PASEBA-1860 file (N, C-alpha, C; in nm, 3 decimals):
! residues 191
1> MPRNRDER> 12.568/17.661/13.665/12.457/17.723/13.595/12.363/17.613/13.545 ~ 12.233/17.631/13.561/12.138/17.527/13.518/12.146/17.504/13.369 ~ 12.142/17.376/13.331/12.148/17.341/13.189/12.011/17.343/13.125 ~ 11.905/17.324/13.202/11.770/17.324/13.145/11.670/17.373/13.248 ~ 11.545/17.380/13.208/11.438/17.434/13.292/11.419/17.351/13.419 ~ 11.437/17.218/13.411/11.422/17.132/13.529/11.521/17.171/13.638 ~ 11.643/17.202/13.599/11.744/17.237/13.698/11.714/17.371/13.762 ~ 11.652/17.464/13.687/11.613/17.592/13.747/11.510/17.571/13.855
9> AVVRDGTV> 11.428/17.465/13.841/11.327/17.437/13.942/11.392/17.398/14.073 ~ 11.506/17.335/14.066/11.570/17.286/14.186/11.654/17.394/14.252 ~ 11.728/17.471/14.176/11.812/17.575/14.235/11.786/17.706/14.164 ~ 11.735/17.802/14.239/11.710/17.934/14.184/11.737/18.034/14.296 ~ 11.855/18.084/14.303/11.897/18.175/14.409/11.875/18.114/14.547 ~ 11.897/17.982/14.559/11.884/17.916/14.687/11.741/17.881/14.727 ~ 11.644/17.920/14.646/11.504/17.887/14.677/11.445/17.806/14.563 ~ 11.330/17.750/14.587/11.264/17.670/14.486/11.134/17.741/14.447
17> DDGILMEA> 11.115/17.769/14.320/10.994/17.831/14.270/10.888/17.723/14.247 ~ 10.775/17.732/14.316/10.671/17.629/14.307/10.621/17.607/14.165 ~ 10.600/17.713/14.091/10.548/17.699/13.955/10.643/17.623/13.864 ~ 10.770/17.659/13.867/10.870/17.592/13.783/10.890/17.449/13.830 ~ 10.892/17.431/13.962/10.908/17.297/14.019/10.795/17.205/13.973 ~ 10.673/17.254/13.978/10.559/17.170/13.939/10.552/17.149/13.788 ~ 10.600/17.246/13.710/10.609/17.224/13.565/10.707/17.111/13.536 ~ 10.819/17.113/13.606/10.920/17.007/13.588/10.862/16.873/13.631
25> LAAGSEEA> 10.787/16.872/13.741/10.725/16.749/13.788/10.622/16.699/13.687 ~ 10.543/16.788/13.633/10.443/16.750/13.532/10.510/16.693/13.408 ~ 10.633/16.738/13.379/10.708/16.687/13.264/10.776/16.554/13.296 ~ 10.763/16.508/13.420/10.817/16.377/13.456/10.952/16.379/13.525 ~ 10.993/16.493/13.577/11.124/16.504/13.641/11.124/16.433/13.777 ~ 11.206/16.330/13.787/11.220/16.260/13.915/11.293/16.348/14.016 ~ 11.384/16.430/13.966/11.456/16.522/14.055/11.358/16.619/14.120 ~ 11.264/16.670/14.042/11.163/16.761/14.096/11.077/16.689/14.200
33> MGVVYDRL> 11.044/16.562/14.174/10.964/16.486/14.270/11.042/16.468/14.399 ~ 11.171/16.447/14.389/11.254/16.435/14.508/11.254/16.563/14.591 ~ 11.261/16.677/14.523/11.258/16.805/14.593/11.124/16.824/14.662 ~ 11.015/16.795/14.590/10.881/16.808/14.648/10.866/16.715/14.768 ~ 10.909/16.591/14.752/10.897/16.494/14.862/10.978/16.537/14.984 ~ 11.104/16.574/14.961/11.190/16.613/15.073/11.133/16.733/15.148 ~ 11.072/16.823/15.075/11.020/16.945/15.135/10.888/16.922/15.209 ~ 10.802/16.834/15.156/10.667/16.822/15.209/10.639/16.697/15.292
41> APGIHAQA> 10.716/16.592/15.274/10.686/16.464/15.339/10.676/16.473/15.492 ~ 10.767/16.541/15.561/10.753/16.544/15.708/10.621/16.605/15.755 ~ 10.581/16.715/15.694/10.455/16.779/15.734/10.333/16.697/15.697 ~ 10.337/16.634/15.580/10.224/16.551/15.539/10.215/16.426/15.626 ~ 10.329/16.370/15.663/10.327/16.253/15.751/10.270/16.290/15.887 ~ 10.307/16.406/15.941/10.254/16.451/16.069/10.103/16.472/16.061 ~ 10.058/16.533/15.952/9.915/16.553/15.932/9.843/16.418/15.923 ~ 9.899/16.325/15.849/9.838/16.193/15.834/9.830/16.120/15.967
49> MRLVGVAS> 9.933/16.131/16.049/9.931/16.065/16.180/9.820/16.122/16.267 ~ 9.798/16.253/16.260/9.690/16.314/16.338/9.554/16.268/16.289 ~ 9.539/16.251/16.158/9.408/16.219/16.102/9.374/16.070/16.106 ~ 9.470/15.983/16.074/9.439/15.840/16.063/9.519/15.751/16.157 ~ 9.615/15.807/16.229/9.693/15.727/16.321/9.822/15.676/16.259 ~ 9.906/15.621/16.344/10.039/15.578/16.304/10.035/15.466/16.200 ~ 9.945/15.370/16.218/9.943/15.251/16.132/9.913/15.285/15.986 ~ 9.831/15.388/15.961/9.791/15.420/15.824/9.860/15.543/15.768
57> ADDVVQDT> 9.940/15.612/15.847/10.001/15.738/15.802/10.089/15.719/15.679 ~ 10.170/15.612/15.676/10.259/15.589/15.561/10.179/15.569/15.433 ~ 10.066/15.502/15.443/9.982/15.481/15.325/9.924/15.612/15.274 ~ 9.885/15.700/15.366/9.833/15.832/15.327/9.943/15.911/15.257 ~ 10.065/15.907/15.311/10.176/15.979/15.249/10.202/15.926/15.109 ~ 10.206/15.794/15.095/10.231/15.735/14.963/10.123/15.774/14.863 ~ 9.997/15.762/14.902/9.887/15.797/14.812/9.889/15.946/14.778 ~ 9.925/16.029/14.876/9.930/16.173/14.853/10.034/16.207/14.747
65> FERVWRNA> 10.154/16.153/14.760/10.259/16.187/14.664/10.234/16.123/14.528 ~ 10.165/16.011/14.525/10.126/15.954/14.396/10.029/16.048/14.326 ~ 9.937/16.108/14.400/9.842/16.203/14.342/9.910/16.334/14.303 ~ 10.005/16.379/14.385/10.080/16.500/14.350/10.152/16.477/14.217 ~ 10.215/16.361/14.202/10.286/16.327/14.078/10.190/16.324/13.960 ~ 10.078/16.256/13.978/9.983/16.237/13.869/9.914/16.368/13.829 ~ 9.892/16.458/13.926/9.816/16.581/13.901/9.902/16.706/13.903 ~ 10.032/16.692/13.886/10.122/16.808/13.893/10.084/16.917/13.794
73> SRFDTRRG> 10.034/16.879/13.679/9.998/16.979/13.577/9.876/17.062/13.620 ~ 9.802/17.018/13.719/9.683/17.091/13.764/9.715/17.195/13.870 ~ 9.838/17.196/13.922/9.876/17.293/14.024/9.881/17.432/13.963 ~ 9.824/17.531/14.035/9.819/17.669/13.987/9.868/17.760/14.100 ~ 9.980/17.828/14.078/10.038/17.914/14.181/9.946/18.029/14.219 ~ 9.854/18.066/14.130/9.761/18.175/14.160/9.657/18.135/14.263 ~ 9.636/18.004/14.281/9.534/17.957/14.373/9.589/17.921/14.511 ~ 9.721/17.924/14.528/9.778/17.894/14.658/9.917/17.834/14.646
81> TLEAWAHR> 9.972/17.801/14.762/10.107/17.747/14.767/10.106/17.597/14.740 ~ 10.222/17.546/14.705/10.238/17.403/14.686/10.208/17.328/14.815 ~ 10.253/17.383/14.927/10.230/17.319/15.057/10.080/17.305/15.085 ~ 10.005/17.413/15.064/9.861/17.409/15.090/9.792/17.309/14.997 ~ 9.833/17.307/14.871/9.774/17.216/14.773/9.800/17.071/14.813 ~ 9.923/17.040/14.848/9.959/16.902/14.884/9.893/16.860/15.014 ~ 9.884/16.952/15.110/9.819/16.917/15.236/9.668/16.895/15.217 ~ 9.608/16.966/15.124/9.466/16.943/15.093/9.449/16.804/15.032
89> IARNVAIG> 9.540/16.766/14.945/9.535/16.632/14.886/9.549/16.528/14.997 ~ 9.644/16.548/15.088/9.665/16.454/15.199/9.540/16.444/15.286 ~ 9.478/16.556/15.312/9.356/16.556/15.393/9.247/16.476/15.322 ~ 9.231/16.497/15.194/9.130/16.423/15.117/9.159/16.273/15.116 ~ 9.286/16.237/15.101/9.324/16.095/15.104/9.289/16.035/15.240 ~ 9.323/16.105/15.346/9.297/16.054/15.482/9.147/16.040/15.507 ~ 9.070/16.139/15.467/8.925/16.131/15.486/8.867/16.017/15.404 ~ 8.913/16.000/15.282/8.867/15.888/15.200/8.900/15.755/15.265
97> LLRKPTTP> 9.015/15.747/15.325/9.055/15.625/15.394/8.964/15.597/15.514 ~ 8.933/15.701/15.588/8.845/15.684/15.705/8.702/15.648/15.665 ~ 8.661/15.689/15.547/8.525/15.661/15.502/8.507/15.522/15.445 ~ 8.618/15.459/15.405/8.607/15.326/15.345/8.552/15.228/15.446 ~ 8.459/15.144/15.402/8.404/15.044/15.495/8.510/14.941/15.531 ~ 8.498/14.888/15.649/8.593/14.784/15.691/8.555/14.654/15.623 ~ 8.649/14.566/15.612/8.626/14.438/15.547/8.565/14.339/15.646 ~ 8.497/14.235/15.596/8.438/14.136/15.686/8.544/14.062/15.767
105> ALTDRIEP> 8.501/14.000/15.872/8.593/13.931/15.962/8.673/13.825/15.888 ~ 8.800/13.820/15.918/8.891/13.725/15.854/8.853/13.581/15.888 ~ 8.796/13.559/16.004/8.762/13.423/16.046/8.660/13.359/15.953 ~ 8.587/13.438/15.877/8.489/13.384/15.784/8.556/13.315/15.665 ~ 8.685/13.345/15.640/8.752/13.294/15.521/8.858/13.189/15.549 ~ 8.898/13.172/15.671/9.003/13.074/15.702/8.937/12.941/15.736 ~ 8.985/12.837/15.671/8.929/12.705/15.693/8.970/12.652/15.830 ~ 8.882/12.577/15.895/8.918/12.520/16.025/9.031/12.418/16.009
113> ADAAGGPA> 9.099/12.392/16.118/9.209/12.296/16.116/9.157/12.157/16.080 ~ 9.241/12.081/16.014/9.206/11.946/15.971/9.194/11.855/16.093 ~ 9.077/11.798/16.111/9.054/11.711/16.226/9.119/11.574/16.208 ~ 9.167/11.544/16.086/9.225/11.413/16.058/9.360/11.396/16.127 ~ 9.428/11.505/16.159/9.557/11.496/16.226/9.539/11.458/16.372 ~ 9.649/11.428/16.436/9.645/11.393/16.577/9.619/11.517/16.661 ~ 9.599/11.499/16.791/9.569/11.612/16.879/9.680/11.718/16.881 ~ 9.805/11.676/16.878/9.915/11.772/16.879/9.917/11.854/16.750
121> ETAERHDV> 9.896/11.788/16.636/9.893/11.859/16.507/9.775/11.954/16.501 ~ 9.661/11.911/16.550/9.542/11.996/16.549/9.564/12.118/16.637 ~ 9.621/12.099/16.754/9.649/12.211/16.844/9.749/12.308/16.781 ~ 9.851/12.254/16.715/9.951/12.339/16.650/9.888/12.421/16.537 ~ 9.803/12.356/16.457/9.735/12.427/16.348/9.646/12.539/16.403 ~ 9.576/12.510/16.513/9.492/12.613/16.575/9.577/12.730/16.625 ~ 9.692/12.701/16.682/9.781/12.807/16.730/9.832/12.892/16.614 ~ 9.873/12.825/16.506/9.922/12.899/16.388/9.808/12.982/16.330
129> QAAVQSAI> 9.691/12.924/16.320/9.575/12.996/16.265/9.545/13.120/16.350 ~ 9.548/13.106/16.481/9.522/13.219/16.570/9.630/13.326/16.555 ~ 9.756/13.282/16.542/9.866/13.378/16.525/9.853/13.454/16.393 ~ 9.815/13.383/16.287/9.796/13.448/16.156/9.681/13.548/16.163 ~ 9.569/13.507/16.221/9.455/13.598/16.233/9.491/13.722/16.313 ~ 9.563/13.703/16.421/9.604/13.815/16.505/9.699/13.908/16.431 ~ 9.795/13.850/16.358/9.892/13.931/16.284/9.823/14.010/16.173 ~ 9.728/13.950/16.106/9.656/14.021/16.001/9.569/14.131/16.061
137> ADLSRERR> 9.506/14.104/16.174/9.423/14.204/16.240/9.505/14.324/16.285 ~ 9.634/14.305/16.314/9.721/14.413/16.359/9.772/14.501/16.245 ~ 9.751/14.459/16.119/9.795/14.539/16.005/9.710/14.666/15.995 ~ 9.764/14.768/15.928/9.684/14.888/15.902/9.566/14.849/15.812 ~ 9.465/14.930/15.813/9.344/14.901/15.737/9.374/14.878/15.589 ~ 9.461/14.961/15.530/9.491/14.950/15.387/9.566/14.821/15.355 ~ 9.665/14.789/15.438/9.743/14.668/15.415/9.657/14.544/15.440 ~ 9.574/14.549/15.543/9.486/14.436/15.574/9.388/14.412/15.458
145> AVVEHVLD> 9.337/14.519/15.399/9.243/14.505/15.287/9.309/14.432/15.170 ~ 9.434/14.467/15.140/9.506/14.400/15.030/9.526/14.252/15.062 ~ 9.573/14.222/15.183/9.596/14.083/15.221/9.467/14.004/15.217 ~ 9.359/14.062/15.266/9.231/13.990/15.268/9.179/13.963/15.127 ~ 9.200/14.056/15.035/9.160/14.032/14.896/9.242/13.918/14.836 ~ 9.372/13.917/14.865/9.457/13.809/14.815/9.412/13.676/14.874 ~ 9.380/13.674/15.002/9.330/13.551/15.065/9.198/13.506/15.003 ~ 9.121/13.602/14.953/8.995/13.569/14.887/9.017/13.520/14.744
153> GFTLVQTA> 9.142/13.517/14.698/9.173/13.463/14.567/9.192/13.564/14.457 ~ 9.193/13.694/14.489/9.212/13.796/14.387/9.360/13.819/14.363 ~ 9.395/13.852/14.239/9.532/13.890/14.208/9.553/14.032/14.258 ~ 9.679/14.079/14.259/9.704/14.216/14.303/9.646/14.318/14.205 ~ 9.642/14.284/14.078/9.581/14.373/13.979/9.431/14.385/14.008 ~ 9.365/14.272/14.033/9.223/14.274/14.065/9.199/14.346/14.198 ~ 9.287/14.323/14.294/9.275/14.388/14.424/9.284/14.539/14.410 ~ 9.380/14.586/14.330/9.394/14.731/14.309/9.266/14.789/14.250
161> ARLGVPEG> 9.210/14.721/14.151/9.087/14.770/14.089/8.972/14.770/14.189 ~ 8.959/14.667/14.269/8.850/14.658/14.366/8.863/14.762/14.476 ~ 8.987/14.794/14.514/9.009/14.893/14.620/9.015/15.035/14.566 ~ 9.023/15.049/14.434/9.028/15.181/14.374/9.161/15.252/14.394 ~ 9.270/15.174/14.395/9.403/15.232/14.411/9.488/15.189/14.291 ~ 9.595/15.262/14.262/9.685/15.219/14.154/9.747/15.084/14.186 ~ 9.781/15.011/14.081/9.840/14.878/14.096/9.968/14.883/14.178 ~ 10.051/14.982/14.155/10.176/14.996/14.229/10.152/15.016/14.379
169> TAKSRARA> 10.046/15.089/14.412/10.012/15.110/14.553/9.970/14.979/14.616 ~ 9.888/14.901/14.547/9.845/14.771/14.600/9.965/14.679/14.619 ~ 10.058/14.681/14.523/10.176/14.596/14.535/10.265/14.641/14.651 ~ 10.281/14.772/14.668/10.361/14.824/14.780/10.299/14.786/14.914 ~ 10.166/14.799/14.922/10.098/14.764/15.046/10.112/14.614/15.074 ~ 10.102/14.533/14.970/10.115/14.388/14.988/10.256/14.353/15.036 ~ 10.357/14.413/14.972/10.496/14.387/15.009/10.520/14.427/15.155 ~ 10.469/14.545/15.193/10.487/14.592/15.331/10.411/14.502/15.428
177> AYAELRSA> 10.291/14.461/15.391/10.211/14.373/15.477/10.279/14.238/15.494 ~ 10.332/14.182/15.385/10.399/14.053/15.394/10.521/14.061/15.484 ~ 10.596/14.169/15.474/10.714/14.187/15.560/10.672/14.198/15.706 ~ 10.565/14.274/15.730/10.515/14.289/15.867/10.463/14.156/15.921 ~ 10.393/14.079/15.837/10.342/13.948/15.880/10.457/13.851/15.906 ~ 10.556/13.854/15.818/10.672/13.765/15.835/10.740/13.793/15.969 ~ 10.754/13.922/16.001/10.817/13.960/16.127/10.732/13.917/16.246 ~ 10.602/13.945/16.240/10.513/13.912/16.351/10.502/13.763/16.372
185> LGSHGAV> 10.489/13.688/16.262/10.473/13.544/16.273/10.604/13.475/16.304 ~ 10.714/13.533/16.264/10.845/13.476/16.295/10.871/13.479/16.444 ~ 10.824/13.585/16.510/10.843/13.595/16.655/10.755/13.497/16.730 ~ 10.647/13.448/16.663/10.560/13.348/16.724/10.603/13.206/16.687 ~ 10.703/13.197/16.602/10.747/13.065/16.556/10.652/13.004/16.454 ~ 10.565/13.088/16.394/10.466/13.036/16.300/10.520/13.032/16.158 ~ 10.633/13.096/16.132/10.688/13.099/15.998/10.815/13.018/15.992
END
């Protein structure tokens, strides 16, 4: 038997009531967020892949659920289902992502190789520089934007503010981008 209102949101005759679930989420229930995520993430990820492609779909899903968490108190069962509300948020996130301008070319910010080294060192630096540029160019637009801001000398807090995303989102994107870069550059022998 449920001990409190949050538990009723999770189990109620084998079904989940959207209104109670979202009230629990608005109150900060991580369990409710888990139920919402488990129920909606596959469909939202599929929608994101159709709208923005594979590389950016995870970022759309993350931003969508961050907004669902932050705006849970605004959900109204009289205006529609939880699924429709969350998919509308995902659509808006994806469209916002597609509308964002692309960042300037990375080559404008990377310093040329030091000519003071010998020919072998200069060639190696050029190869590493090309591998880094290629690996960064292969990142999703959101992850690339975070990395490029960091390369421009901004902190992650400043980057989040400049990109208009929560600090945690910027940090998650940076962590994912660094892991992806480490993997890509490791296979080139650049790391």
